[in-house]
N, C-alpha and C positions, 0 to 999 in steps of 0.2 A: 537777435532779434528777428533773423531774418524768417525763423519758423514760426511768426505771430504776422508777417505778411498778409494782409486783406481778411483779417478776421473780423467779424462782427456779430454784434447780436441777432440772435436767431427768431428774437419773439416779436409775433407781429404789431407793426405799428411802433417798433423801437429804434431808433437812430442812433443808438450809440456803436461806434465801432473802435477799433484799436487806433486808429490815426487822429481822427477828430476829437475823441475824448479819452486825453490818455491819463486823465486822473481816475478812470472807472475802470476797475480791473472786468478782463473778459475768463470766467470759467469754462473751460473744454468739458464736453458730455460726458458721462460716466458710461464706459464701457464693461467694465466687470459686471453690475446689476442690471439685468434685463428689467425689474419692476423700475426700478429709480429712472433707466433712460428713457421708459414709456412714459413715464410721467413728465420728463422733461418736454417731451415730444407734443402730450396733448397740452402742455400750457403753452407752448409756442403758438396754438392757434391758426395755423397756416393752412391754407385752403387743401382740399383733399387731394388735389393734382399734382401738389408739389410733392416732390421725391425729396426725403431728408437725406444729406449728404453721411457719408461714415463717422465722421466727427463734425460738431459745430458748438457753438459758444453760445451764453446767456451772460448777461452784464451783471454787475456786480448789486445793480439798482434793484433786481427781481428777488432777493434771498433777502429773509429777515435775519436780525442779529444772532439769534441762536443758532442758525445752520453755518455762522462761521467760528473758526478758532479765533479767538482773541489776541494771540500771541503771534502766530504766523499769517492770520488775515487770508487761510485757506479755507476751502469749503471742508464739512464735513463729509466722511464717508457717504452717509445717505442723504445730503441735504436735497432739498426740493423747492423749487420756486414757488412762491407766493405770493407776490407783490408785482402789481401793475402801476409802477409810476405814471405821473401824468406828464406830459409834453415840457412841461416848465421845468419839472426837474432834469430834463436833459440838457435843453437849451437854454445859456444864459440870455439875458435880455441884453439886446445888441448894443453896439455902443454907435453913438452917431458922430461922434467927432473925425474930422477928416484924418487919413490917415494914407500915408504911402503904399502905394502895393507892392508887395513883395510878391515874387515867384515861388512857388508852391514847388515843395522836392518833388522828384520823378516819383516815388513811392506811392505818394498823395494823391497824383494825377493819375498813376494808372488804377489805383483803388475805385477812385470816384469814376472812371473811364468803364469800369467793370460793373457798377451799379448803373450806370447810366443804359448799358446792352444789354442788361439783365435784371429789368425792373417786374420780373412776374414776380418776387417772392410778395412783395408790399404794392400791386399793383392798384387795389382800391385804397390805398392810402393819399391822400392827397398833399404835396409837401407845402403849400401855400397853408392849406389848414393845421400843418405841425409849426408852422412857424407862427402862426396865428391862433394859437391854442386859446380856446376860453379859459375862463376862471376854474379854480379849484371846485368854487360850490356846484357847478355845472355838472360833475362827474358824479355826484352823489347816486344818481339813477342808475339802476342796473339793467343792461338790456340782455343780458345772458348768464348763464349759468357759470361763466367762467368769470365775469364779476364778481358774482357771488363768494366763488371757489379763493379769487384774490383777496377777499375782505375777510376772511375767517380770520386770521388774527386779530381785528380790530374790532370784531364784534362782542358788545358787553352782555352778558350772560345775568339774568336776574339774580341768582344764588349761586353758590359756590358746588349745587349740586348738578349743574349742570355739566357735561362735557363735549367737544366736538371731535368728530372722528372724520378724517379724510380718507373714505376707501376708496384708493384709485384701482384697487384690483378687482375690483367689482365691475359687470359690463351691462350697462352704463355704468358710468363713474357717479360713485353716490357721496353724498356728504350728509351728515345725520348729526342732530342735538341729542344726546341722551339725559335725562333724568333719571338719577339713579336711586339706590334706595340708601339711605344712610346706614340701615343695619346690615345689609349686604351689598357693596358699593360693585360686586360682579352683577348684580341685578339689576336691570333696567323697568322703572316702574312708567314711564312717557318716553316716547321719541318725537322728532320731528324731522323728517327727511325728505332730502332732495335729489332726486334721479335726473342729473344731466338737465336740469328743468329748473325755472323758478316756481314750481308749485310743489308746496309742502303738505306732505301726507303725513298726519299726526294719529300716531300710533299708542293704545293704551291698552294694558290686559291682554297682550296679541290679538286685539280686533283694529282692523284700520277703518278710519272713516274720514272724509274731507269737510271740512268748515267753509264757510260763504267764504269767498275771497281770499281763497289761501296762495294767491300769487303775490309773492313780494317783490317789493321793485327796488327797495333800499335797504340800508343796513338799520335803519331806524324802522322800517315795518316789520323786517325780522326781529329785532329786539322786543318789539310790540308784542308778535304773537306768542314768544318764548313767554312772555309774561303773561298771556291771558292763560296758555295751555297750563303754566305754573299754579294759577289760582283758581282754575276749573274744577268741578268735582263729576266726578264721572263715576256710572255705573259698573257692575262685573263685566258687562257685556262693553263698554269703551265708549257708550253713549254719553253725551251731556246728560246731568240731572232733568233738564228743561228739556229734554229732545222730544219731538211729538212723538215718536214713535215707544214712547214709554207708556208701561202697562200697570196699573194699580189691582185690577182684577180682572175676573172672564169676562166682566160685560164691556172691559176695552178689548179686551183679545177679539170678542164675538163683533166689536164694530169697526177693529180694523184686520179683520180679516181677509177683505180684499188687497192689502198691502202687505200681504207675506208672501213672498217669493217662492216658490215651492221647489226643492232641487229639479225637479223633473215633470214628465206628463204621466208618470206612474204613480202619485199621489194624490190620493181622493180625500177629500175635507165632508165632515158631516157633523154639521151643527147640532148639538144634544142639549145645548143649553136649557131648553124649555123643559125637557122629560128628565134628562138626567146631569144637570148641571156640570156638564162637559163637554169639551171639544174634542174631535176624533180626527186622528190623521190616518191613513191607512194607504199603506207601499202594496201592489198588488204586483202579481209576476206575470208571463204572457198569457196565461189562460185566464186571466180577470180574478184570480183568489189572491186572498190578503194573505201574506207572509209576515209581515212587519207593520206595528201600529204605534202610533204613540198620542197619549190623552194628556189632557191640560185638565183638570178640574178647579173649584173656588179659589183654592189656593196658588194657583200656577204653576202646581208641582208637576213635572212630566212624569209618566211613567211609560216606559218602553217594555211593549211584549214583541217575543219574536217566536210563532209558532207555539203560541199559548205559554210561554213562560215568559216571566218577568227579567229586564235586565237593564244594566246600567243605572243602578240604584242610588248612586250619589252624583244625581245630576241637579244643580241647584234651582231655586223658583225662579221662572221666567219673569223679568223686570222689563223687556225690552221685545219688541218682533224680532230683533237682529239675533236674540236668543233662542227665539224658538225656530226660525232658520239655522241656525247653525246644528239643532239638535237634529234636526232632520236631515241635513245634510251628513252627518257623523252617522245616523242610524242607516241611511241608504247606501252609505261606504263601506260601513264595518263588514267583514266578510263571517259567514257561518262556520263552525268549527264541525270539521270534516265529518264527526261520529252524528252530528245531526243532522246532516242533509238529506238523508235518505231513509232518516227514520226517528221516532221519536227521541229527545234529549235525554240521556241517561240522567235517573234521579237519586238522590244523595241516599246510599245503605250504610251498613255498618264497615265496609273495606274501601268507599271510596265516595266522593263529595259529588254534589249534584254539577251536570255540565253546565258551562257555562254559555253555552249558544253561541254568541258572538266572540269574536278573537279579541283581546285586550292589544293594545298599542303598545304597553309596556306590564312589565309584571316582574315584582322584585327591583325597581330600579332599573332595569334593562329592557331592551326591545325585545319584543314578543314575534318570531322568525316562522311558528311551526304552524301544521294545519289544522292541530286541535289545539282545544282550547288549554290552561293548564290543568284543570281537571282529570279531562279524559287523557292528556297526556299524562298524569301522575298514573292513575288507573292503568294506562296500558304499559307503562315502565313497570308499575310493582306486580302485573301478569307475566311480562317477559323476565324480569329477575328472579321469578320463582320458577318458570319453565329453565331459565339456565343453571341456577343452583341446582336443579335436580338432576339435570343433565350431567353438570358436573360430578355431582357425587356418584352417578351411574359409571361415566366414564373414569373415575378413580378406582370405584370397586372393581370392573373391569382390568384396569391396569394392576391392580394387586394381583388378582389372580393369576392373570399372564406371566407375571413374575414369578408367585410361588411354583406354578408348572415347572418355568424355565430353570428355576433353584432345585426341583426335584430331580429335574434329568442331568443336570450338571453333576449334582450328588451321584446317581446311579453310576452314570459312566465315570465317574473319578474312582467309585468302589472297583467296578471291573475293571480299570485300567492298574489299579494299585495291585489286585490278587493277582495278573498277569506279571506284573512287573517283580512280585514273590517268587511265585514259580521259576521264573527263568535266572533270579538270583541264586535261588534253590540248586536248580540242576547246575547252573556254573560251578558252585561251590564244591557239587559231589564230582564233577570232571575233574577239577583241581585236585583234590585231596590225594595223595599217594598211597597205593593198596600194597599189602602184606603178601607175601608168597602163597601162602593157603588162599588168601582172597583171589590171588590170579588164577590159582588151580581152579578154585570155585564159579570163576567169571568165563575159565577156557570151558569147562562144566558145561555151565548154562549156555556158551553159543552152543558146543557139541550137539545140545538135547534142544535148541530151538532149530536145528538145523535138520534134525532127527524127527521134530514134530511135521516135515513136509511129508513123509513119507507113512507116519503112523495116521490110522483115522481116529483112535482112540488113546492116544498118549497118557492120558491120566488114568484110565484104570490098566493099563498094559496088557491090551487083547492085539494079539496078531492079526496081520491083513489078512 
């Protein structure tokens, strides 16, 4: 027990210590997992100027039941505190009956003395307020993000399709409620997120928007917000059906042109409803020449043109000015194909597809990282492959010719070497054969005859010198 001397709960406002509340266990901070340790520190809610010790403790009151092993009563490996009990849960009602004064043990006196000498951790907590804590109903109101985070286990969701996610790894800390698709549980249709604050951001169809009075101050307000989001009907752009930015026809877009936020100052708007029944958005370059355009006709179907070529034919009909703003932003940010920057886009023929002009974000389900569009990239690859195949055939033919020449040289050299070897073998056989007496006389005569040839000018004819 000597190792537990002086331990206390490090959570701000908690008065549990190892001496005064022996019935409440204190759990040491996890040192193996840095992410869990940081979550413990964030939950403590201490002032930024306070430096955490190497090891600190949090009492059992701050952990849910599913974080504790029911047999050993120890914390699970990745247990994270999420509950902020009230002061009434810590301090029992004082007994006013007369008691005899009992001298406290020395260990308790030393611990209390240290707490008095170092009151920096909870210097803004008044002990009088701790002892005279109000009733539980007054704590229903949230004063910050930590209160919302602590109430996550007790929030009642409108249906089973809502799941709560505590994303501590995000900076800042994020808590989100996801409304999942029943056909695909991994896909979220709507979400209500809180980024280290009580302001809710409602997300639908990958579009964010704010609803009036999105700041929630209690668990009841959060539950009502989740129910409202679940019952609401949204457009594909993410706006509610009765949103004032909704569009029905080109006349609505004409009336709300002033509300459309252009991505940059390079956009020019031409209202051609009177003559051509369309509204034209032009993106000009530094010289004032338009090179991208988006037009909306009577049915509000966007038509995107880049260098005179129509692109992005899969854009849906605009039902809200936010959809118009999204298309303009995508068109401005879209990169041109490298083959169409300094020349006209290539057209379709028998050997290639027409240039896409704009680079797609994805192609065949994967991110597109090239500088050329898929059509130009495919055409370039075909030409490159043809050249490489032709070069491969030429190199193979040259290599075969060189091997034939080397083989002929080797063959001729081998024949000459064999002839020389045969001649040497024949000479060696002749020298090794024994000669008869007549052959010896003939050999001597031939030797004399050879010696006489040096003196005769015409030995064959037998003429004298």
